[in-house]
PABA-678610 format. One record per residue (C-alpha): residue in three letters; x, y, z. Coordinates in steps of 0.2 Angstrom, whole numbers, plus 2048, in hexadecimal, padded with zeros to 3 digits. Last residue first. Example, Ala and Ser with C-alpha at 12.3 -4.5 7.8 and 13.67 -1.06 7.14 Angstrom:
SER8447FB824
ALA83E7EA827
***
This chain:
ALA9117788D2
THR90F7758E4
SER92077B8EA
LEU91F78A8DE
CYS90F7908E5
ALA91578F8F7
ILE9257978F2
TYR91B7A68EB
LYS9107A88FB
THR9207A8906
ILE9287B38FA
GLY91B7C08FB
GLN91A7C190E
ASN92D7C1911
VAL9307CE903
ASN9227DA90A
ASP9117D8904
PHE9087E88FE
SER8F87F1905
GLY8EB7F98FB
ASN8E680B8FD
PHE8E38128EB
GLY8DA8228EC
THR8E382A8DD
SER8EF8338E9
LYS8F58238EE
LEU8FD8208DD
LYS9058318DD
SER90D82E8EE
LEU91381D8EA
ASP9268218E9
ALA92D8108E3
GLN93D80B8EB
THR94C8068E0
TYR95E8048E5
SER96D7FA8DD
GLN9657FE8CB
TYR9737F68C0
LYS9797FE8B0
GLY98A8048B6
ILE9907F28B7
LEU9837E78AF
ALA98C7E08A0
ASP99C7DD8AA
PRO9927D08B4
MET9917D38C7
ALA99D7C88D1
ILE9957B98DB
TYR98E7B88EC
THR9897A98F7
ILE9797A4900
GLU976792906
LYS989793909
LYS98678D91B
ALA98F79C921
VAL9857A7915
ALA97479F91B
GLU97A7A192D
ALA97E7B492B
LEU96E7B7922
THR9647AF931
LEU95E79D92E
MET94D794931
GLU94E782937
LYS94A77492B
ASP93A76C928
LEU93D76A915
ASN92F776910
GLN93678191E
ARG947781915
CYS940786905
ALA93779590D
ASN947799917
VAL952799907
VAL9457A48FE
ALA9447B190C
LEU9577B190D
ALA9597B48FB
VAL94C7C28FB
ASP9537CB90A
ASN9647C9903
PHE95E7D28F3
SER95A7E08FF
GLN94A7E8903
CYS9427F98FD
ARG931800902
GLY9248098F8
THR91C7F88F3
GLY91E7FA8E1
VAL9148018D2
ASN9198138CE
PHE90B81C8C4
LEU90A8268B4
GLY8FA82E8B0
SER8E782B8AF
VAL8D98288BC
GLY8C782B8B7
PRO8C58198B2
ASN8C68138C4
LYS8C08008C4
LEU8CE7FC8B7
LEU8DA8068C1
PHE8D77FC8D1
LEU8D87EC8C6
ASN8EA7F18C1
ILE8EE7F58D2
GLY8E97E48D8
VAL8F37DC8CB
VAL9037E48D2
ASP8FE7DE8E3
ASP8FC7CC8DC
VAL90D7CD8D4
TYR9167D08E4
VAL9217E08E4
PHE9347E18E7
ASP93A7F38E9
ARG94D7F08E7
VAL95C7F08F2
GLN96E7EC8F0
GLN9747E3900
GLY9797D38F7
ASP98B7D68FB
ASN98E7E7902
TYR9877F78FA
GLY9928058F4
ASP98D8048E2
SER9907F18E2
GLY9927E38EE
SER9927D18E8
PHE9837CB8DD
LEU9787BD8E4
ARG9797AA8E3
VAL96D79E8EC
ASN97478D8F1
GLN96A77E8F6
ASP9707758E5
ASP9627748D8
GLN9537798E3
TYR95D7888EA
GLN96178E8D9
ASN94F78D8D4
TYR9497968E2
CYS9567A48E1
HIS9527A68CE
TRP9407A88D1
ALA9427B48E0
VAL94E7BF8D5
SER9407C08C8
ALA9407B98B7
MET94A7C28AA
ARG9577B58A8
GLY9497A88A2
LYS9387B08A2
HIS92E7A089F
PHE92C79C8B2
GLU9247AD8B6
ARG9127A68BA
PRO9137A88CD
GLY91B7B78D5
TYR9287C58D3
VAL9277D78CE
ASN9367E38D0
PHE92F7F48CD
TYR9217F78C1
ARG91E8088BA
LEU90C8088B5
GLY9068138A7
VAL8F48188A7
CYS8E981F899
GLN8D682189D
ILE8CE82788D
GLY8CA837884
ILE8DC83C880
PRO8D784E881
ILE8DC859872
ASP8E7867878
LEU8F685C879
SER8FF85988A
HIS8F784988D
GLN8FD84287C
LYS90E848880
ARG90E83F891
ILE90982F887
TYR91883187C
ASN92383488B
ASP91E824893
PHE92181C882
LEU933822881
LEU93581D893
LYS93180B88F
SER93C80B880
TRP94A81388A
ALA949806898
TYR94A7F788B
ALA959800882
ASN963802892
LEU96780E8A0
ALA95881989F
SER95982A8A8
GLU9498308B1
ASN94883A8C1
GLU94784B8B8
PRO9398448AD
GLN92D8428BD
GLU9248338C3
VAL92D8338D4
PHE93B8268D7
VAL9498308DE
SER95A8278DF
SER95D8278CC
ARG9678198C5
GLY95B8168B7
TYR94A81D8BB
VAL9438158AB
SER9478048B2
ALA9378078BD
SER92D8008AE
SER91E8038A4
ALA9107F78A2
TYR9007FE89A
ILE8EE80289F
PHE8E3809891
GLN8D080A894
ALA8C7808884
GLN8BF816879
HIS8C180A86B
ARG8CA816860
LYS8D481C86F
SER8D980A873
PHE8DF807862
GLN8E9817863
PHE8F1810873
LEU8F47FF86B
GLU8FD80785C
LYS908811868
SER90C802872
TYR9117F8862
THR91D80685D
PHE92580886E
ASN9287F8877
ASN9277EB86A
HIS92E7F585B
LEU93A7FE866
ILE9417EE86D
TYR9437E585C
GLU94B7F4854
GLY9577F6863
ASP95D7E4862
THR9687E4872
ALA95E7DC87F
MET9657DD891
THR9557E4899
ASP94B7D6891
SER9397DB893
CYS9347DB881
ALA9227E0884
GLY9107DA887
GLN9077E1896
HIS8FB7ED88D
PHE8EA7EB897
VAL8DD7F188B
ALA8CB7F6891
SER8B97F688B
VAL8BB7EF879
ALA8A97EF873
ASP8AA7E7861
PHE8BB7E585A
LYS8C27F284E
ARG8CD7F383F
GLY8D980183C
GLU8E57F7831
THR8F27FB83E
MET8E87F384B
PHE8E57E2842
ASP8F77E183C
TYR8FD7E384F
PHE8F07D6854
GLU8F77C9847
HIS9087CD84E
LYS9037CB860
ASP8FA7BA85D
MET8E87BB861
TYR8DE7B286F
ASP8CC7B2872
VAL8BE7AF87F
ILE8C97AD88F
LYS8C87A289F
LEU8D879E8A7
ASP8E078D8AD
SER8E978989D
LEU8EF79B89A
ASN8FF79B8A3
LYS90378A89D
ILE90279188C
LYS91379A890
GLU91C78A88D
ALA91878C87A
ASN926799878
THR92179F867
LEU9117A3870
ASN9117B686D
ASP9037BF876
VAL8F27C7875
VAL8E57C0881
MET8D27C487E
ILE8C87C588D
ASN8B57C3890
GLU8B87B98A0
ILE8B57C68AE
GLY8AE7BF8BE
GLU8BA7C88C9
GLN8C47B88CB
ASN8C57B78B8
LEU8CC7C98B8
ALA8D97C38C5
LYS8DE7B48BA
VAL8E07C08AB
LEU8EB7CB8B6
ASN8F67BD8BB
SER8F77B88A9
GLY8FD7CA8A4
ILE9097CC8B2
PHE9137BC8AD
GLY9107B989B
ALA9017B1892
GLY8F77C1892
GLY9057CB88A
THR8F87D6883
VAL8E87D688D
ILE8D87DB884
ILE8C87DD88E
MET8B77DB885
***
């Protein structure tokens, strides 16, 4: 059996879908369905069991075992980068993760977990080394704390004995993120803003960047899932790896791709950025005070370490990924 925590969430449910497409259905999803809307992400998937995350935590801490767990994909977490309840964040993202790692060791199961590019803070170097890491908020610190816990396990004299992989996701977007609220992707927010009033709003200039010209490594969820499956099939690979496209693109690129995809659905002509701004289909707003000094205006995954494992998959650019995404949203 394969266990997917956060399996009703964004990346988790896309991962379960991909496993199903590989013919794998012996899957147990662990999640918190207090928000019952997330059930939509499970309705078209094939799984054999579901367990609430609190029940599963008790199960783990009691030292109980399932029969024949082959792999654990740990996608569940508190993903709110602006959350302020430190106790809640640390329990979800650190304590829970430690217990799940130990559970995986007991079962000799592959352990592949979601870390985050937020651990790099405002660094301009995105290589998986401690000197490049500086968390800007509690969420990022909790992710970095667990990465360092895993690093410590690897440094001990006693071998871990299982595959253990941390994936530092950059800005992931794509289907099945409807439930994420303010933490949904820029593409999701741009699409919904445009559907409401044909206007997409981005932050004005910051950190030396002009309006909407801040850049991130935006990666389509199918490409993220592809890396997870590659690692499942290569159990000899362990370590921390960046998961992005290896290129950065601006928020303006994302907004314009969304605007033009929506316009195409309405049989309207494509616009340049200047034309979209002139027509007020893209406008700019001041950055909230809460984000000033805590905002990553530049990210770009260094994929050297990932590629050294033999992974040679390709990645959609923003136009390619958003075209696919808007097609899904438009038919939902």
